[in-house]
C-alpha positions as CSV (number, residue, x, y, z in Angstrom):
1,M,59.6,100.3,102.9
2,T,58.4,103.8,103.7
3,T,61.1,104.2,106.3
4,I,63.8,103.5,103.7
5,A,62.1,105.9,101.2
6,N,61.9,108.6,103.9
7,S,65.5,108.1,104.8
8,E,66.6,108.3,101.2
9,K,64.5,111.5,100.7
10,K,66.3,113.0,103.7
11,I,69.7,112.0,102.5
12,T,68.9,113.3,99.0
13,L,67.8,116.6,100.4
14,L,71.0,116.8,102.3
15,V,73.1,116.0,99.2
16,N,71.1,118.6,97.1
17,S,71.5,121.2,99.9
18,L,75.2,120.7,100.2
19,S,75.6,120.7,96.4
20,I,74.1,124.2,96.3
21,A,75.4,125.6,99.7
22,I,79.1,124.7,99.2
23,P,79.6,126.6,95.9
24,I,77.6,129.6,97.3
25,V,79.7,129.7,100.4
26,V,82.9,129.5,98.4
27,A,81.7,132.2,96.0
28,V,80.7,134.6,98.8
29,L,84.0,133.9,100.6
30,L,86.0,134.8,97.5
31,G,84.1,138.0,97.2
32,I,84.8,139.2,100.8
33,R,87.1,142.2,100.6
34,T,88.1,142.3,104.3
35,K,89.9,139.3,105.4
36,V,90.0,137.8,108.9
37,N,93.5,137.9,110.4
38,L,94.0,134.3,111.6
39,G,97.8,134.6,111.7
40,D,100.8,133.9,109.4
41,W,100.3,130.1,109.7
42,T,97.5,130.4,107.1
43,K,100.2,131.2,104.5
44,V,101.1,127.5,104.4
45,I,97.6,126.3,103.7
46,P,98.0,126.4,99.9
47,H,100.8,123.9,100.2
48,V,98.7,121.7,102.4
49,I,95.9,121.9,99.8
50,G,98.4,120.8,97.1
51,G,99.3,117.8,99.3
52,I,95.6,117.0,99.9
53,N,94.9,117.1,96.1
54,T,97.9,114.9,95.5
55,A,96.8,112.4,98.2
56,T,93.3,112.4,96.8
57,S,94.5,111.7,93.3
58,I,96.6,108.7,94.6
59,C,93.6,107.4,96.6
60,L,91.3,107.6,93.6
61,I,93.8,105.8,91.4
62,L,94.4,103.1,94.0
63,G,90.6,102.9,94.6
64,I,89.8,102.2,91.0
65,I,92.6,99.7,90.7
66,A,91.3,97.9,93.8
67,Q,87.8,97.9,92.4
68,R,88.9,96.4,89.1
69,M,90.9,93.7,91.0
70,G,87.8,92.9,93.0
71,R,89.3,94.1,96.3
72,I,86.2,95.9,97.4
73,N,87.4,96.6,101.0
74,M,90.5,98.4,99.7
75,H,88.3,100.2,97.1
76,R,86.0,101.3,99.9
77,A,88.9,102.4,102.1
78,M,90.6,104.4,99.3
79,M,87.4,106.1,98.2
80,T,86.3,106.9,101.8
81,T,89.8,108.4,102.3
82,A,89.5,110.5,99.2
83,F,86.0,111.6,100.3
84,C,87.3,112.6,103.7
85,L,90.3,114.4,102.1
86,G,87.7,116.4,100.1
87,G,86.2,117.5,103.4
88,V,89.6,118.5,104.8
89,F,90.3,120.3,101.5
90,L,87.1,122.3,101.9
91,V,88.0,123.4,105.4
92,C,91.5,124.4,104.4
93,Y,90.2,126.2,101.3
94,V,87.6,128.2,103.3
95,T,90.2,129.0,106.0
96,Y,92.7,130.2,103.5
97,H,90.4,132.4,101.5
98,L,88.7,133.8,104.6
99,S,92.1,135.0,105.8
100,N,94.1,135.7,102.6
101,E,93.7,137.5,99.4
102,S,93.7,135.3,96.3
103,T,97.1,134.9,94.7
104,R,97.5,136.2,91.1
105,F,99.3,134.0,88.6
106,G,102.4,135.8,87.4
107,G,103.3,133.7,84.3
108,E,103.1,135.3,80.9
109,G,102.6,134.0,77.3
110,A,101.4,130.5,76.5
111,I,101.9,129.3,80.1
112,R,99.3,131.8,81.3
113,T,96.7,130.4,78.8
114,V,97.5,126.9,79.9
115,Y,97.2,127.8,83.6
116,Y,93.9,129.5,83.2
117,F,92.5,126.7,81.1
118,I,93.5,124.2,83.9
119,L,92.2,126.5,86.6
120,I,88.8,127.3,84.9
121,S,88.2,123.7,83.9
122,H,89.1,122.6,87.4
123,I,86.7,125.0,89.0
124,L,83.8,124.3,86.6
125,L,84.1,120.6,86.9
126,S,84.5,120.7,90.7
127,L,81.0,122.3,90.7
128,L,79.7,119.5,88.5
129,V,81.4,116.6,90.4
130,L,80.3,117.6,93.9
131,P,76.7,116.3,93.6
132,L,77.9,113.3,91.7
133,V,80.5,112.3,94.4
134,L,78.0,113.0,97.2
135,R,75.4,110.7,95.5
136,A,78.0,108.0,94.7
137,F,79.1,108.0,98.3
138,M,75.5,108.0,99.5
139,F,74.6,105.0,97.3
140,A,77.7,103.1,98.4
141,V,77.0,103.7,102.1
142,T,73.4,102.6,101.7
143,H,74.5,99.5,99.8
144,Q,72.7,100.5,96.6
145,I,75.6,99.2,94.5
146,A,73.9,99.3,91.1
147,R,73.0,103.0,91.6
148,H,76.5,103.6,93.0
149,K,78.1,102.0,89.9
150,A,75.9,103.9,87.5
151,I,76.8,107.3,89.0
152,A,80.4,106.4,89.8
153,K,81.2,105.8,86.1
154,W,80.6,109.5,85.6
155,A,81.8,110.8,89.0
156,F,85.2,109.0,89.0
157,P,86.8,110.4,85.9
158,I,85.6,114.0,86.6
159,W,86.8,113.7,90.3
160,L,90.2,112.4,89.2
161,Y,90.5,115.3,86.6
162,V,89.6,117.8,89.3
163,S,92.1,116.3,91.7
164,V,94.9,116.2,89.2
165,T,94.3,119.6,87.8
166,G,94.2,120.9,91.4
167,V,97.8,119.6,91.8
168,L,98.8,121.1,88.4
169,A,97.3,124.5,89.2
170,Y,99.0,124.5,92.6
171,L,102.4,123.6,91.1
172,M,102.0,126.4,88.5
173,I,100.9,129.1,91.0
174,S,103.0,128.1,94.0
175,P,106.0,130.3,93.0
176,Y,103.7,133.4,93.4
177,Y,102.4,132.7,96.9
178,V,103.4,135.4,99.5
179,K,105.8,133.9,102.0
């Protein structure tokens, strides 16, 4: 019993550490004035990120449908894919912002307000959902299904919102990316 408790403590420490470290790294990265020249290929990364957010949204929707239909293996596959896509997203996001200035939204009027509402809610909820998703994944992997379900009921809708608003923000800002 103590081995399981120690193992869970270590995993919880890792989840808590990642939940703090990832936002700090991203904030520091966005504040770096001098960018690293990794080449022009990095200009396509926002488009890759848009695709990743789209694929994540699809996986989340298919995953919840599978869960509701009792198709647990498909649910597990879709959610694991969405989780892995989150990791790929993070690597792409860090690489892009390490090597490129942030793109400014060029829209004016009401669309500007809509864009910034979407973007700010996306960013704030992404900070909230990170520890929830990490915990939901941890509980699923360790077969603590009751705990997984309890946290997933909060994590899922927020994660889906963050994914979908990521796609919307990308579609709205994509005309302003430097080519």
